[in-house]
PDB file of N, CA, C and O in Angstrom:
ATOM      1  N   MET A   1       0.896  -1.215   0.071  1.00  0.00           N
ATOM      2  CA  MET A   1       0.032   0.032  -0.075  1.00  0.00           C
ATOM      3  C   MET A   1       0.929   1.228   0.048  1.00  0.00           C
ATOM      4  O   MET A   1       1.863   1.280   0.848  1.00  0.00           O
ATOM      5  N   SER A   2       0.580   2.242  -0.833  1.00  0.00           N
ATOM      6  CA  SER A   2       1.346   3.430  -0.932  1.00  0.00           C
ATOM      7  C   SER A   2       1.127   4.342   0.217  1.00  0.00           C
ATOM      8  O   SER A   2       0.174   4.153   0.973  1.00  0.00           O
ATOM      9  N   THR A   3       1.947   5.304   0.385  1.00  0.00           N
ATOM     10  CA  THR A   3       1.785   6.241   1.504  1.00  0.00           C
ATOM     11  C   THR A   3       0.516   7.006   1.250  1.00  0.00           C
ATOM     12  O   THR A   3      -0.254   7.210   2.188  1.00  0.00           O
ATOM     13  N   ALA A   4       0.244   7.454   0.002  1.00  0.00           N
ATOM     14  CA  ALA A   4      -1.029   8.212  -0.268  1.00  0.00           C
ATOM     15  C   ALA A   4      -2.241   7.458   0.123  1.00  0.00           C
ATOM     16  O   ALA A   4      -3.179   8.008   0.701  1.00  0.00           O
ATOM     17  N   GLU A   5      -2.228   6.082  -0.219  1.00  0.00           N
ATOM     18  CA  GLU A   5      -3.371   5.302   0.152  1.00  0.00           C
ATOM     19  C   GLU A   5      -3.523   5.096   1.686  1.00  0.00           C
ATOM     20  O   GLU A   5      -4.627   5.040   2.228  1.00  0.00           O
ATOM     21  N   GLN A   6      -2.326   4.986   2.357  1.00  0.00           N
ATOM     22  CA  GLN A   6      -2.444   5.002   3.809  1.00  0.00           C
ATOM     23  C   GLN A   6      -3.031   6.255   4.392  1.00  0.00           C
ATOM     24  O   GLN A   6      -3.843   6.209   5.316  1.00  0.00           O
ATOM     25  N   ILE A   7      -2.625   7.344   3.860  1.00  0.00           N
ATOM     26  CA  ILE A   7      -3.084   8.689   4.255  1.00  0.00           C
ATOM     27  C   ILE A   7      -4.581   8.818   4.037  1.00  0.00           C
ATOM     28  O   ILE A   7      -5.312   9.250   4.928  1.00  0.00           O
ATOM     29  N   MET A   8      -5.036   8.438   2.836  1.00  0.00           N
ATOM     30  CA  MET A   8      -6.475   8.497   2.504  1.00  0.00           C
ATOM     31  C   MET A   8      -7.298   7.675   3.423  1.00  0.00           C
ATOM     32  O   MET A   8      -8.363   8.086   3.883  1.00  0.00           O
ATOM     33  N   ARG A   9      -6.782   6.476   3.697  1.00  0.00           N
ATOM     34  CA  ARG A   9      -7.523   5.501   4.583  1.00  0.00           C
ATOM     35  C   ARG A   9      -7.667   6.116   6.076  1.00  0.00           C
ATOM     36  O   ARG A   9      -8.694   5.940   6.733  1.00  0.00           O
ATOM     37  N   GLU A  10      -6.645   6.794   6.523  1.00  0.00           N
ATOM     38  CA  GLU A  10      -6.753   7.378   7.889  1.00  0.00           C
ATOM     39  C   GLU A  10      -7.507   8.668   7.871  1.00  0.00           C
ATOM     40  O   GLU A  10      -8.187   8.980   8.848  1.00  0.00           O
ATOM     41  N   ILE A  11      -7.430   9.425   6.833  1.00  0.00           N
ATOM     42  CA  ILE A  11      -8.278  10.661   6.748  1.00  0.00           C
ATOM     43  C   ILE A  11      -9.777  10.318   6.676  1.00  0.00           C
ATOM     44  O   ILE A  11     -10.608  11.046   7.219  1.00  0.00           O
ATOM     45  N   GLN A  12     -10.104   9.250   6.031  1.00  0.00           N
ATOM     46  CA  GLN A  12     -11.527   8.949   5.930  1.00  0.00           C
ATOM     47  C   GLN A  12     -12.121   8.602   7.279  1.00  0.00           C
ATOM     48  O   GLN A  12     -13.344   8.656   7.411  1.00  0.00           O
ATOM     49  N   LYS A  13     -11.307   8.234   8.335  1.00  0.00           N
ATOM     50  CA  LYS A  13     -11.725   7.927   9.669  1.00  0.00           C
ATOM     51  C   LYS A  13     -12.039   9.187  10.501  1.00  0.00           C
ATOM     52  O   LYS A  13     -12.713   9.111  11.528  1.00  0.00           O
ATOM     53  N   LEU A  14     -11.527  10.366  10.028  1.00  0.00           N
ATOM     54  CA  LEU A  14     -11.528  11.591  10.819  1.00  0.00           C
ATOM     55  C   LEU A  14     -12.954  12.177  10.676  1.00  0.00           C
ATOM     56  O   LEU A  14     -13.676  11.941   9.708  1.00  0.00           O
ATOM     57  N   PRO A  15     -13.304  12.975  11.741  1.00  0.00           N
ATOM     58  CA  PRO A  15     -14.486  13.770  11.578  1.00  0.00           C
ATOM     59  C   PRO A  15     -14.175  14.927  10.720  1.00  0.00           C
ATOM     60  O   PRO A  15     -13.004  15.275  10.563  1.00  0.00           O
ATOM     61  N   GLU A  16     -15.186  15.564  10.136  1.00  0.00           N
ATOM     62  CA  GLU A  16     -14.994  16.573   9.129  1.00  0.00           C
ATOM     63  C   GLU A  16     -14.140  17.725   9.585  1.00  0.00           C
ATOM     64  O   GLU A  16     -13.342  18.206   8.780  1.00  0.00           O
ATOM     65  N   PRO A  17     -14.239  18.231  10.854  1.00  0.00           N
ATOM     66  CA  PRO A  17     -13.414  19.354  11.323  1.00  0.00           C
ATOM     67  C   PRO A  17     -11.931  19.007  11.275  1.00  0.00           C
ATOM     68  O   PRO A  17     -11.118  19.840  10.875  1.00  0.00           O
ATOM     69  N   LEU A  18     -11.581  17.840  11.660  1.00  0.00           N
ATOM     70  CA  LEU A  18     -10.195  17.368  11.675  1.00  0.00           C
ATOM     71  C   LEU A  18      -9.717  17.122  10.241  1.00  0.00           C
ATOM     72  O   LEU A  18      -8.573  17.427   9.904  1.00  0.00           O
ATOM     73  N   ALA A  19     -10.558  16.595   9.439  1.00  0.00           N
ATOM     74  CA  ALA A  19     -10.106  16.368   8.024  1.00  0.00           C
ATOM     75  C   ALA A  19      -9.857  17.736   7.348  1.00  0.00           C
ATOM     76  O   ALA A  19      -8.955  17.830   6.516  1.00  0.00           O
ATOM     77  N   ARG A  20     -10.618  18.794   7.673  1.00  0.00           N
ATOM     78  CA  ARG A  20     -10.478  20.070   7.150  1.00  0.00           C
ATOM     79  C   ARG A  20      -9.059  20.681   7.603  1.00  0.00           C
ATOM     80  O   ARG A  20      -8.313  21.318   6.859  1.00  0.00           O
ATOM     81  N   GLU A  21      -8.825  20.383   8.916  1.00  0.00           N
ATOM     82  CA  GLU A  21      -7.488  20.826   9.458  1.00  0.00           C
ATOM     83  C   GLU A  21      -6.353  20.229   8.783  1.00  0.00           C
ATOM     84  O   GLU A  21      -5.356  20.922   8.583  1.00  0.00           O
ATOM     85  N   VAL A  22      -6.396  18.987   8.400  1.00  0.00           N
ATOM     86  CA  VAL A  22      -5.389  18.224   7.709  1.00  0.00           C
ATOM     87  C   VAL A  22      -5.221  18.859   6.290  1.00  0.00           C
ATOM     88  O   VAL A  22      -4.101  19.083   5.832  1.00  0.00           O
ATOM     89  N   LEU A  23      -6.337  19.133   5.633  1.00  0.00           N
ATOM     90  CA  LEU A  23      -6.295  19.724   4.357  1.00  0.00           C
ATOM     91  C   LEU A  23      -5.667  21.143   4.354  1.00  0.00           C
ATOM     92  O   LEU A  23      -4.889  21.523   3.480  1.00  0.00           O
ATOM     93  N   ASP A  24      -6.028  21.811   5.292  1.00  0.00           N
ATOM     94  CA  ASP A  24      -5.429  23.195   5.475  1.00  0.00           C
ATOM     95  C   ASP A  24      -3.981  23.135   5.722  1.00  0.00           C
ATOM     96  O   ASP A  24      -3.207  23.932   5.191  1.00  0.00           O
ATOM     97  N   PHE A  25      -3.600  22.188   6.530  1.00  0.00           N
ATOM     98  CA  PHE A  25      -2.081  22.022   6.721  1.00  0.00           C
ATOM     99  C   PHE A  25      -1.423  21.700   5.378  1.00  0.00           C
ATOM    100  O   PHE A  25      -0.449  22.377   5.047  1.00  0.00           O
ATOM    101  N   ILE A  26      -1.833  20.800   4.637  1.00  0.00           N
ATOM    102  CA  ILE A  26      -1.212  20.428   3.401  1.00  0.00           C
ATOM    103  C   ILE A  26      -1.235  21.530   2.480  1.00  0.00           C
ATOM    104  O   ILE A  26      -0.237  21.701   1.781  1.00  0.00           O
ATOM    105  N   GLU A  27      -2.272  22.345   2.364  1.00  0.00           N
ATOM    106  CA  GLU A  27      -2.361  23.462   1.421  1.00  0.00           C
ATOM    107  C   GLU A  27      -1.299  24.501   1.851  1.00  0.00           C
ATOM    108  O   GLU A  27      -0.563  25.046   1.028  1.00  0.00           O
ATOM    109  N   LEU A  28      -1.257  24.728   3.061  1.00  0.00           N
ATOM    110  CA  LEU A  28      -0.313  25.804   3.590  1.00  0.00           C
ATOM    111  C   LEU A  28       1.161  25.361   3.545  1.00  0.00           C
ATOM    112  O   LEU A  28       2.074  26.126   3.233  1.00  0.00           O
ATOM    113  N   LYS A  29       1.312  24.155   3.857  1.00  0.00           N
ATOM    114  CA  LYS A  29       2.741  23.612   3.892  1.00  0.00           C
ATOM    115  C   LYS A  29       3.377  23.555   2.453  1.00  0.00           C
ATOM    116  O   LYS A  29       4.593  23.678   2.310  1.00  0.00           O
ATOM    117  N   HIS A  30       2.570  23.374   1.449  1.00  0.00           N
ATOM    118  CA  HIS A  30       3.056  23.229   0.139  1.00  0.00           C
ATOM    119  C   HIS A  30       2.719  24.494  -0.773  1.00  0.00           C
ATOM    120  O   HIS A  30       2.849  24.455  -1.997  1.00  0.00           O
ATOM    121  N   GLY A  31       2.293  25.571  -0.110  1.00  0.00           N
ATOM    122  CA  GLY A  31       2.153  26.868  -0.920  1.00  0.00           C
ATOM    123  C   GLY A  31       0.927  26.886  -1.778  1.00  0.00           C
ATOM    124  O   GLY A  31       0.842  27.662  -2.729  1.00  0.00           O
ATOM    125  N   LEU A  32      -0.042  26.032  -1.457  1.00  0.00           N
ATOM    126  CA  LEU A  32      -1.242  26.052  -2.290  1.00  0.00           C
ATOM    127  C   LEU A  32      -2.209  27.104  -1.738  1.00  0.00           C
ATOM    128  O   LEU A  32      -3.173  27.479  -2.404  1.00  0.00           O
ATOM    129  N   LYS A  33      -1.939  27.583  -0.496  1.00  0.00           N
ATOM    130  CA  LYS A  33      -2.643  28.730   0.047  1.00  0.00           C
ATOM    131  C   LYS A  33      -1.643  29.746   0.566  1.00  0.00           C
ATOM    132  O   LYS A  33      -0.502  29.400   0.873  1.00  0.00           O
ATOM    133  N   ASP A  34      -2.076  31.028   0.667  1.00  0.00           N
ATOM    134  CA  ASP A  34      -1.135  32.022   1.079  1.00  0.00           C
ATOM    135  C   ASP A  34      -1.311  32.130   2.676  1.00  0.00           C
ATOM    136  O   ASP A  34      -2.352  32.527   3.201  1.00  0.00           O
ATOM    137  N   ARG A  35      -0.241  31.754   3.335  1.00  0.00           N
ATOM    138  CA  ARG A  35      -0.317  31.538   4.820  1.00  0.00           C
ATOM    139  C   ARG A  35      -0.708  32.905   5.464  1.00  0.00           C
ATOM    140  O   ARG A  35      -1.527  32.929   6.382  1.00  0.00           O
ATOM    141  N   LEU A  36      -0.157  33.983   5.012  1.00  0.00           N
ATOM    142  CA  LEU A  36      -0.508  35.350   5.613  1.00  0.00           C
ATOM    143  C   LEU A  36      -1.963  35.641   5.398  1.00  0.00           C
ATOM    144  O   LEU A  36      -2.592  36.117   6.343  1.00  0.00           O
ATOM    145  N   ALA A  37      -2.543  35.417   4.301  1.00  0.00           N
ATOM    146  CA  ALA A  37      -3.947  35.647   4.007  1.00  0.00           C
ATOM    147  C   ALA A  37      -4.852  34.762   4.970  1.00  0.00           C
ATOM    148  O   ALA A  37      -5.842  35.224   5.538  1.00  0.00           O
ATOM    149  N   GLU A  38      -4.454  33.545   5.092  1.00  0.00           N
ATOM    150  CA  GLU A  38      -5.203  32.576   6.015  1.00  0.00           C
ATOM    151  C   GLU A  38      -5.099  33.096   7.508  1.00  0.00           C
ATOM    152  O   GLU A  38      -6.100  33.066   8.225  1.00  0.00           O
ATOM    153  N   GLU A  39      -3.926  33.556   7.960  1.00  0.00           N
ATOM    154  CA  GLU A  39      -3.781  34.030   9.324  1.00  0.00           C
ATOM    155  C   GLU A  39      -4.660  35.250   9.501  1.00  0.00           C
ATOM    156  O   GLU A  39      -5.341  35.379  10.518  1.00  0.00           O
ATOM    157  N   LEU A  40      -4.657  36.125   8.554  1.00  0.00           N
ATOM    158  CA  LEU A  40      -5.467  37.353   8.573  1.00  0.00           C
ATOM    159  C   LEU A  40      -7.010  36.995   8.665  1.00  0.00           C
ATOM    160  O   LEU A  40      -7.774  37.652   9.372  1.00  0.00           O
ATOM    161  N   LYS A  41      -7.393  35.980   7.954  1.00  0.00           N
ATOM    162  CA  LYS A  41      -8.812  35.590   8.008  1.00  0.00           C
ATOM    163  C   LYS A  41      -9.155  35.139   9.374  1.00  0.00           C
ATOM    164  O   LYS A  41     -10.237  35.453   9.871  1.00  0.00           O
ATOM    165  N   LEU A  42      -8.218  34.360  10.055  1.00  0.00           N
ATOM    166  CA  LEU A  42      -8.441  33.825  11.412  1.00  0.00           C
ATOM    167  C   LEU A  42      -8.512  35.050  12.447  1.00  0.00           C
ATOM    168  O   LEU A  42      -9.286  35.070  13.404  1.00  0.00           O
ATOM    169  N   ALA A  43      -7.669  35.992  12.151  1.00  0.00           N
ATOM    170  CA  ALA A  43      -7.521  37.074  13.077  1.00  0.00           C
ATOM    171  C   ALA A  43      -8.751  38.012  13.069  1.00  0.00           C
ATOM    172  O   ALA A  43      -9.106  38.623  14.076  1.00  0.00           O
ATOM    173  N   GLN A  44      -9.347  38.087  11.940  1.00  0.00           N
ATOM    174  CA  GLN A  44     -10.551  38.919  11.766  1.00  0.00           C
ATOM    175  C   GLN A  44     -11.842  38.313  12.208  1.00  0.00           C
ATOM    176  O   GLN A  44     -12.817  39.020  12.465  1.00  0.00           O
ATOM    177  N   THR A  45     -11.861  37.035  12.299  1.00  0.00           N
ATOM    178  CA  THR A  45     -13.083  36.299  12.556  1.00  0.00           C
ATOM    179  C   THR A  45     -13.703  36.821  13.909  1.00  0.00           C
ATOM    180  O   THR A  45     -14.861  37.238  13.910  1.00  0.00           O
ATOM    181  N   PRO A  46     -12.972  36.803  15.023  1.00  0.00           N
ATOM    182  CA  PRO A  46     -13.668  37.280  16.246  1.00  0.00           C
ATOM    183  C   PRO A  46     -14.296  38.715  16.205  1.00  0.00           C
ATOM    184  O   PRO A  46     -15.386  38.999  16.703  1.00  0.00           O
ATOM    185  N   ALA A  47     -13.473  39.577  15.551  1.00  0.00           N
ATOM    186  CA  ALA A  47     -13.863  41.003  15.496  1.00  0.00           C
ATOM    187  C   ALA A  47     -15.137  41.225  14.558  1.00  0.00           C
ATOM    188  O   ALA A  47     -15.970  42.104  14.779  1.00  0.00           O
ATOM    189  N   MET A  48     -15.196  40.346  13.506  1.00  0.00           N
ATOM    190  CA  MET A  48     -16.261  40.523  12.481  1.00  0.00           C
ATOM    191  C   MET A  48     -17.475  39.624  12.885  1.00  0.00           C
ATOM    192  O   MET A  48     -18.508  39.789  12.236  1.00  0.00           O
ATOM    193  N   LYS A  49     -17.469  38.803  13.767  1.00  0.00           N
ATOM    194  CA  LYS A  49     -18.531  37.726  14.052  1.00  0.00           C
ATOM    195  C   LYS A  49     -19.850  38.574  14.242  1.00  0.00           C
ATOM    196  O   LYS A  49     -20.867  38.171  13.678  1.00  0.00           O
ATOM    197  N   HIS A  50     -19.891  39.661  14.961  1.00  0.00           N
ATOM    198  CA  HIS A  50     -21.179  40.368  15.167  1.00  0.00           C
ATOM    199  C   HIS A  50     -21.758  40.977  13.856  1.00  0.00           C
ATOM    200  O   HIS A  50     -22.967  41.120  13.671  1.00  0.00           O
ATOM    201  N   VAL A  51     -20.833  41.306  13.001  1.00  0.00           N
ATOM    202  CA  VAL A  51     -21.202  41.831  11.665  1.00  0.00           C
ATOM    203  C   VAL A  51     -21.797  40.731  10.751  1.00  0.00           C
ATOM    204  O   VAL A  51     -22.861  40.902  10.156  1.00  0.00           O
ATOM    205  N   TRP A  52     -21.077  39.610  10.665  1.00  0.00           N
ATOM    206  CA  TRP A  52     -21.495  38.471   9.841  1.00  0.00           C
ATOM    207  C   TRP A  52     -22.768  37.781  10.344  1.00  0.00           C
ATOM    208  O   TRP A  52     -23.633  37.363   9.574  1.00  0.00           O
ATOM    209  N   ASP A  53     -22.836  37.683  11.699  1.00  0.00           N
ATOM    210  CA  ASP A  53     -23.996  36.912  12.180  1.00  0.00           C
ATOM    211  C   ASP A  53     -25.034  37.875  12.669  1.00  0.00           C
ATOM    212  O   ASP A  53     -25.009  38.269  13.835  1.00  0.00           O
ATOM    213  N   ASN A  54     -25.954  38.269  11.806  1.00  0.00           N
ATOM    214  CA  ASN A  54     -27.080  39.112  12.159  1.00  0.00           C
ATOM    215  C   ASN A  54     -28.281  38.702  11.335  1.00  0.00           C
ATOM    216  O   ASN A  54     -28.100  38.227  10.214  1.00  0.00           O
ATOM    217  N   SER A  55     -29.495  38.858  11.829  1.00  0.00           N
ATOM    218  CA  SER A  55     -30.674  38.348  11.110  1.00  0.00           C
ATOM    219  C   SER A  55     -30.873  39.101   9.884  1.00  0.00           C
ATOM    220  O   SER A  55     -31.398  38.524   8.932  1.00  0.00           O
ATOM    221  N   GLU A  56     -30.508  40.358   9.782  1.00  0.00           N
ATOM    222  CA  GLU A  56     -30.816  41.212   8.491  1.00  0.00           C
ATOM    223  C   GLU A  56     -30.103  40.599   7.339  1.00  0.00           C
ATOM    224  O   GLU A  56     -30.574  40.688   6.205  1.00  0.00           O
ATOM    225  N   ASP A  57     -28.948  39.960   7.591  1.00  0.00           N
ATOM    226  CA  ASP A  57     -28.144  39.439   6.448  1.00  0.00           C
ATOM    227  C   ASP A  57     -28.290  37.955   6.281  1.00  0.00           C
ATOM    228  O   ASP A  57     -27.561  37.323   5.518  1.00  0.00           O
ATOM    229  N   GLU A  58     -29.219  37.414   6.987  1.00  0.00           N
ATOM    230  CA  GLU A  58     -29.352  35.896   6.936  1.00  0.00           C
ATOM    231  C   GLU A  58     -29.651  35.333   5.472  1.00  0.00           C
ATOM    232  O   GLU A  58     -29.370  34.168   5.191  1.00  0.00           O
ATOM    233  N   VAL A  59     -30.194  36.148   4.610  1.00  0.00           N
ATOM    234  CA  VAL A  59     -30.495  35.767   3.248  1.00  0.00           C
ATOM    235  C   VAL A  59     -29.213  35.431   2.522  1.00  0.00           C
ATOM    236  O   VAL A  59     -29.210  34.609   1.606  1.00  0.00           O
ATOM    237  N   TRP A  60     -28.125  36.060   2.923  1.00  0.00           N
ATOM    238  CA  TRP A  60     -26.830  35.827   2.137  1.00  0.00           C
ATOM    239  C   TRP A  60     -26.202  34.473   2.573  1.00  0.00           C
ATOM    240  O   TRP A  60     -25.260  34.032   1.915  1.00  0.00           O
ATOM    241  N   ASN A  61     -26.649  33.827   3.592  1.00  0.00           N
ATOM    242  CA  ASN A  61     -25.999  32.693   4.093  1.00  0.00           C
ATOM    243  C   ASN A  61     -26.349  31.531   3.134  1.00  0.00           C
ATOM    244  O   ASN A  61     -25.690  30.493   3.195  1.00  0.00           O
ATOM    245  N   ASP A  62     -27.354  31.666   2.259  1.00  0.00           N
ATOM    246  CA  ASP A  62     -27.765  30.640   1.272  1.00  0.00           C
ATOM    247  C   ASP A  62     -27.011  30.733  -0.051  1.00  0.00           C
ATOM    248  O   ASP A  62     -27.141  29.850  -0.899  1.00  0.00           O
ATOM    249  N   VAL A  63     -26.226  31.789  -0.234  1.00  0.00           N
ATOM    250  CA  VAL A  63     -25.635  32.053  -1.490  1.00  0.00           C
ATOM    251  C   VAL A  63     -24.367  31.182  -1.628  1.00  0.00           C
ATOM    252  O   VAL A  63     -23.683  31.245  -2.650  1.00  0.00           O
TER     253      VAL A  63
END
């Protein structure tokens, strides 16, 4: 069994949030995502939560 097959087998056992974390790591580690941009997104989340989570804009959640 190849390494990729072993990785896929193990990832399939993970709950979705952990699988997402593994994917994020792979993308950041290999330059598929901009690390600085991702860190900025994480940093802004707490400050923007009250703006993003409001009943007036609920219609946009389905887009």
